[in-house]
C-alpha positions in Angstrom: 0.0 0.0 0.0 1.4 3.4 -0.9 2.3 5.9 1.7 -0.4 8.6 2.1 0.5 12.1 0.9 1.0 14.7 3.5 -1.9 17.0 4.3 0.0 20.1 3.3 0.7 18.6 -0.1 -3.0 17.7 -0.6 -4.0 21.3 0.3 -1.5 22.7 -2.2 -2.7 20.4 -4.9 -6.4 21.3 -4.2 -5.6 25.0 -4.2 -3.8 24.7 -7.5 -6.6 22.6 -9.0 -9.3 25.2 -7.9 -7.3 28.1 -9.4 -6.3 26.3 -12.6 -6.6 28.0 -16.0 -9.9 27.4 -18.0 -8.1 25.2 -20.5 -6.4 22.9 -18.0 -8.1 19.7 -16.9 -7.9 18.0 -13.5 -5.9 15.2 -15.2 -3.3 17.7 -16.4 -3.0 19.3 -12.9 -2.9 15.9 -11.1 -0.6 13.9 -13.3 1.6 16.4 -15.1 2.1 19.0 -12.4 2.0 16.9 -9.2 2.3 13.2 -10.2 -0.8 12.0 -8.5 -3.7 10.1 -9.9 -6.7 12.2 -11.1 -9.1 10.1 -9.0 -7.1 11.0 -5.9 -7.3 14.7 -6.8 -11.1 14.4 -7.3 -11.4 12.7 -3.9 -9.3 15.4 -2.3 -11.4 18.2 -3.9 -14.6 16.5 -2.7 -13.2 16.2 0.8 -12.0 19.8 0.9 -15.4 21.0 -0.2 -17.1 19.0 2.5 -14.7 20.3 5.1 -15.0 23.9 3.9 -18.8 23.7 4.0 -18.8 22.4 7.5 -16.3 24.9 8.9 -17.9 27.8 7.0 -21.2 27.2 8.7 -19.7 26.4 12.0 -17.5 29.5 12.2 -19.9 32.1 11.0 -22.3 33.0 13.8 -22.9 36.5 12.3 -24.0 35.0 9.0 -26.1 32.4 10.9 -27.9 35.2 12.8 -28.3 37.2 9.6 -29.8 34.1 7.9 -32.2 33.6 10.8 -33.3 37.2 10.6 -33.8 36.9 6.8 -35.9 33.8 7.2 -38.0 35.5 9.8 -38.5 38.5 7.6 -39.5 36.2 4.7 -42.1 34.4 6.8 -43.5 37.8 7.9 -43.7 39.0 4.3 -45.4 35.8 3.2 -48.0 36.1 5.9 -48.6 39.8 4.9 -48.9 38.7 1.3 -51.5 36.0 2.2 -53.6 38.5 4.2 -53.6 40.9 1.2 -54.5 38.1 -1.2 -57.5 37.2 1.1 -58.5 40.8 1.5 -58.5 41.3 -2.3 -60.6 38.2 -2.8 -63.1 39.3 -0.2 -63.4 42.8 -1.6 -63.7 41.5 -5.2 -66.6 39.3 -4.0 -68.3 42.2 -2.2 -68.2 44.4 -5.4 -70.0 41.8 -7.5 -73.7 42.5 -8.2 -76.1 40.6 -6.1 -78.1 37.9 -7.8 
């Protein structure tokens, strides 16, 4: 079994792969530039995205509070919209001629 690559090396490869030129493929970055298998690089990219997503949400309490406030505001606006819709339907029924 091959020896695992150091974490710093993986981070460098992932950073280069994310910042690659538009014409470069993952295979070129992996094999030609660093000598690793493209499947390994793909796995490292997936792992880095998972780790970044987890830490991004865990370390951003201000964003989390802002998101809660935005959701609260959206709920309130949806309720207001529903009330206005019902009022418009009631008023339109009231303005119809009686049969």
